[in-house]
N, C-alpha and C positions, 0 to 999 in steps of 0.2 A: 837364469834368474833362481829359488827355491822358493815355494809358494810352502807357506805355515800349514799345518793343519785344523787349524780357524779356519782358514780358506780354503781346504779342501773341502772340508764339512759341513761351508755356507754351499760353494759351489755343490756336491752334492743333493744336500738337499733342493737345492731350487733345480736340478735336474727331475728329482722325484716328481717338486709338485708340478712339472712342465709337465711332464709324459703323463704323469696319474690325469691330469687335466684332457688331455688332447687323448686319452684311453680310447674312456665311456662316453660318446654324443648323446649320448638316451638316457632318457631318467626310465626307470621301469620297477613295475612292481606287480607283487599277484595281490588277488582278493579274495579270500575263500582259495577254496580247489579247485572253481570251475574259471576265475577266471582272472586273464594278465591286461596291463594295461601298457603300452611302450609310449612314452612320451604324449599324446592327445587321443591316444588310438587303441582300443578295448577290442580284446581279445577274448575270447572261447574255445576251454576246448573241447576236444574233438576226436575221435581216433582216425586212421587208414593206411594207408600202404607208403611209405615214406623214405628216402633216405636223407640222412640228416648229413648237416659237410661238417668243417672245417671251420667255419666261419663264424668267427663268435660278433655278436650286435652288441649286444649288452648284457649287465647283470642287476636282477632282481634286487631291489635293497636287502633285501634279506639273503641275498647270501646266492641265488641261483643265477647256471648264465644261459643265455640266449642267441641261438643258435640260426644261421639261416637251414633252411630244406633245399638241398639242392636240385633248380633247374629255376627256384622262384626268388630272382634279386626284387622282387617288388615286396621285397619280405607278406604276404597274402596268410602265411605259413608259417610260425615257427615253433620250436623244442624248446622248451624253458628244461636246464637239467640241474640238480643237486648232482650230489654224488653215488647215486647209482639208482636215481629214478629218472626216466624221462618222459616226457607229456607234450604233445601236441597240441598248439592254439592255430586258429583259423581268423583272418580280420571279421569282425560281425560284420563289416560294410561290407564285404565279399562276397560277389554270389558266382558262381562257376555257371559259365554258358551250357546248360543242359543240354543243351540241342544237338554237340556232337559227340559221340560216344569211342574215343578212340581204343581202348583197350578195358578187357577185364581180369578181374585175378582173386581167385577161388586159396585163401591164405592170405599169407602175410609176406608170399615170396614176391617182393618187388623186383625180384630178377625173371620172373614168368609169366608176366602181361599176355594173354591170350588176343591179337588183333581179328580174331578171324571169324567175317562179319554172323555167320552162322549160327556162332558160341556166342557171340555178345546178342544177338535177335533170339535165342532163347533163354537168355538172363533176362534183361530187358520182356519180354512176353510174362516173364516169371509173375510182374506186380500186375498185368493182365487178366492173368485167370479167373474165371467167375464166382467161384465156391472160398471166398475168406471167411475162418470162421473166429474165435475171439480162442487166445492163448493163453491155456490154464498150467495150475501150477510139475503139475508132470510134462508137458511139451515144454515148458521151459528149463526143464533139467537136461532135457533131451537134447534140443536148440542151444544150451551151454557147450554141447561138448559137438558143433555141429561145425560148421567150416563156413568164414566168413565168405561174402561176396563185396570183392569194390569192384566200381569203376568208377574210370580214367576220361574224363571233360576232355575233347582237345586234347590242348596241350599242357592241360591243368601239370603241377609238380607231386599232388597228391592224389590217390586213390582213393576215392567216398565212398564208404561204406556205407549198403543197401542195404546187404539185409545177410539171413546163413541160412543154406542149408544143410537138413538133418535127417537121421535114419528114428520113425516112431512107431512101435509095432509094424513092422517089416513095410512099410512105408516113408515113401519118399516127402520129405516136404519141406516147405520154404516161409522161413517169416519173415514178413515187410517190416523194416526198419519205420518206414517212413506212413503206414498203416497202424505197426504195433497190432500185425495177427498173422495168420497161420492160413497158408493152403498147400494140398498135396497135389505135388509134381504130373503134370498127364504123364505116361509111356513114354512117347517121343522124347519131352523136356526133358526125364530122367535118362535114355536112353543115351541124348549126346552128351550129359555135360557129366555121365556117374567117371569118365576119367578120371577128371578133374579133383574126384569128390572123398576119393579114401585113400 
């Protein structure tokens, strides 16, 4: 039995329609530079150490592809990717359990998380230093060249950025993201984490 060109064309159009309807199960769009909506869920742009998977969840209305983060099947975190740009988003309703710190990372190298309890304790102690002071323009310039510190809570897929360590006038300093303030590291704190800083 020979099919006419018209029938072949009709079958192909039908197949394309079926495949495109099955391919995108989610409705997604970006709003401004900081918000992503997938179906009825709102995501907020964030930063952190993560590994983007090859699993595409959907596409936004303006053509960005949305990918899973490795180790996060619940999609608490997703990556929005255009041709050259990738941005990490976190579900607005997601709150990590911050009572369990499993590792820390200095910089952006996700393959070098440190689970040593002494190093974790040192990083956590930076937030409890007694003397914090305002961030100034000079300090901001120096800390932009510093090393970010990421904490991995429990079995979270993304290491959350808590601050950065930098040098300023021969002092080792810590910028706290939550406080938006700066403190000077004690000699013990500096000596303990110095090998990871430079």
